C-alpha positions in Angstrom: 35.7 -78.3 2.5 38.7 -78.0 4.8 41.9 -77.1 2.9 45.3 -76.5 4.5 47.4 -73.7 3.1 51.1 -73.0 3.4 50.2 -70.3 5.9 48.5 -72.9 8.1 51.7 -75.0 7.9 53.8 -72.0 8.8 51.7 -71.2 11.8 51.9 -74.9 12.9 55.7 -74.9 12.5 56.0 -71.7 14.5 53.8 -73.1 17.3 56.0 -76.2 17.4 59.2 -74.3 17.3 58.2 -72.1 20.2 57.8 -75.0 22.6 60.9 -77.0 21.5 64.3 -76.7 23.3 66.8 -74.7 21.2 68.7 -77.8 20.2 65.6 -79.3 18.7 64.8 -76.0 16.9 68.2 -76.2 15.3 67.4 -79.7 14.2 64.1 -78.5 12.7 65.8 -75.8 10.8 68.5 -78.2 9.6 65.8 -80.6 8.4 64.0 -77.8 6.6 67.2 -76.8 4.9 67.8 -80.4 3.9 64.3 -80.6 2.4 64.9 -77.3 0.5 68.2 -78.7 -0.8 66.5 -81.8 -2.0 64.1 -79.8 -4.1 66.9 -77.7 -5.5 68.8 -80.9 -6.4 65.8 -82.5 -8.0 65.3 -79.3 -10.1 68.9 -79.4 -11.2 68.7 -83.0 -12.2 65.7 -82.3 -14.3 67.5 -79.4 -16.0 70.6 -81.4 -16.9 70.9 -83.8 -19.8 72.6 -87.2 -19.4 75.8 -86.1 -21.2 76.0 -83.0 -18.9 75.7 -85.2 -15.8 78.3 -87.6 -17.2 80.7 -84.7 -17.9 80.2 -83.4 -14.3 80.9 -86.9 -13.0 84.1 -87.2 -15.0 85.3 -83.8 -13.6 84.5 -85.0 -10.0 86.3 -88.3 -10.6 89.4 -86.4 -11.9 89.3 -84.0 -8.9 89.0 -86.9 -6.4 91.9 -88.7 -8.0 94.4 -86.0 -7.0 96.7 -86.5 -4.0 95.5 -83.3 -2.4 91.9 -84.3 -2.5 92.7 -87.7 -1.1 94.6 -86.2 1.8 91.7 -83.9 2.5 89.3 -86.8 2.4 91.5 -88.8 4.7 91.6 -85.9 7.2 87.8 -85.6 7.1 87.4 -89.3 7.6 89.7 -89.2 10.7 87.7 -86.3 12.1 84.3 -88.0 11.4 85.5 -91.2 13.0 86.7 -89.3 16.1 83.3 -87.6 16.4 81.6 -91.0 16.1 83.8 -92.6 18.7 83.1 -89.6 21.0 79.3 -90.2 20.7 78.6 -87.1 18.8 76.9 -88.8 15.8 73.5 -90.3 15.3 72.5 -93.0 12.8 70.7 -91.9 9.6 67.4 -93.5 8.7 65.9 -93.7 5.2 62.5 -94.4 3.8 61.8 -96.9 1.0 62.5 -94.2 -1.6 66.0 -93.6 -0.2 65.1 -90.3 1.4 66.4 -89.4 4.9 63.7 -89.5 7.6 63.9 -87.3 10.7 65.2 -89.1 13.8 
């Protein structure tokens, strides 16, 4: 029986990373961190009850309603739009489960 272990995957990733240009290695690392964050998020969601999640949402809504946060969001939006217009962005793609797919 042929089983693949985490070590096999590690070796495969290392081989791939060694032949990629540095910009692609950065993307590989970013994607790995994204996947890691998804797992952490899923774990957190499983640990929180609905009332706890609702309380967190209320706190965020109150924070986002402040003038200071709106000014910061406006600034970030202007910066993001400038990056997009300068061609420094790429479209995101999602699978049928709503998860981002590498592009």
